[in-house]
Phi, psi and omega in degrees: 000131182287162180296325179295319178295322179296315180298318179296321181293315179297316179299319180293322179295317180296324181290323185269339184294131179290138179269137176299126182304324180295318179295321178298317179295318180299315180298320180295325186266003177300312177300323179297311179296321182297305183289326176295317178296316179299319180295314182299313181297312183295317181294321180296320180290317182196109181288346186268049181231140182298323184296337178301321180295326179290312180300316183295318182294317178295324178296315181295318180298312181294319180295315181296319179297314181295320180295318179298315180289322183293327182263015177067032182255042181301332181300335181288346180298323181296308178296330178294317178296321178297316179298317178298321179293320183282333183305311179301322180295317179297317181296319179298313179296317180298315181295320178299315178294317181299321179300320179294317181296316180295318179298322179294324182277319189252351184092161183279126179201175177300324181289317185287335179270004182302314178301321178296318178296320179296319178296320179296320178297324178294321177298314178299320181300318185280333186256342187300307185295309179297324180294313181297324178292318183293325182270007179056051179292163177308143185303327179299315179294321178297319180295319178296319176297323175298321175298318177301321180296313182297313179295321181295322177301313179295320181300310183288328177294312181292328177299312180294318181298314182289325178300317180289314185290322180297325176294317178300315182299318181294329182278349182300138180295132179230091184246025179285164173261118188263135176282328180224139177238108183270127179251121181277131179295158182206038174089159182232157169248096188070246178248009182252147176297146175290163177304323178298316182289323178299323177299321179292317181297314181299322178296317180295317179294322176300316178297318180296319179291327177296334176270017182055038175079015179277143174094170181251140175265123181256111175276113188244114178169130181275190181257117178287168182296333181256015183249143183281326178224170178288154176298325179298317180294318179296319179295319180298317179298316181298315182294322181286316188273323185260334186247352177071029178273126178299145182301327183290347178265006183243131175245143181251128171240102191245030180248339191284150176231353179226169179300316180297319179293324175308316184283316182299310183288325177292321178297318177301317180296318180294316181298320180295323183278318187278323179073006179211182184243031183259001182284165174226136184244159166242137177255110182260119179210182178293150187301325180291341186260355189299311187296317181295319177299318179293321179295318176299319179298322177299318179298326182273003182059036178263118182284099187209150174247142178276134178232128187254141172264158186290140176243139178303138186303320184293335183270344189300313180302315179302312182296317182292323178301315178300317180297316183296319178299317179297318179292322179296322178295320179293329181245058186272354187297326177297324178295321179295317179299315180299317180295321180294316179296321178297319180295319178297315178298320180294320179294321179295317180295325184281313188257348182305311183297334184263351183299318180302329181294321179288326181293319181277000000 
């Protein structure tokens, strides 16, 4: 028997051979077990990591798919596909309306029109590739649109994953006793904290009072070019005069201008005072900002939990989009990998047909 005949016989046997149902179930649930295991291990080691959101989302997707197929509910695939199709349209409409609402409350600026810009980018994402293909645009433009689709798929997947996981992280019970409570600055109105900043201060003081006045409150924020005093000084005044916090329980960190600097300079202050690494911190910031602040703290090896203050509902989408863009920039390597793979594929398509001529 020839080798070709043997291969054909083996292939035919494998195709006709009945598969053990148990083996089939195990094979179907391998991705579920894999992503579930990765999430549990990663979360147990450190909950303040972006990759946890990816593992959790993939676990849920694989588990839901298997359960639907396993219980003979294939018919549900259709409504799910319809819901997935309608979601982007609903999100686009919502973001457009939200941009108008935020602009009415906060005034017109680059920040307030961010939801509208995001909605416009989503429209371009969905129509660019089919339109260019339909009008028979140059292959280079079609290829670039294809790259946009690939990058966009990862972008929207991670956006949804982080939105869900950041909510879960904020809801985690945090009943520790904190040695230091760091309050992140958020702008001033003259010499007074903005409503957003007052919300953060009130949350921090509430946490401090829950500890019966134990620990130090660190007001963290420098003085902007358009500010009369530092945010740290304004926060300290508010806590002393409005919240009744004694001055000896307040520490000032008045050099920072970014979230990372808030943490770096606060850590230096804590290290100088404590002289050891046995302390525990709380990072008090707006709820949309909690996960990024906690992730930065993890990078700095700062033992801290994120605690969020309430943000007005109309402002939340704008704020979260900004947070997500910042986190995506920090975790940009998947976008780079996708672009590199696309470039390799484009080079193969462009130069592949002519390579044999050069070889011969």
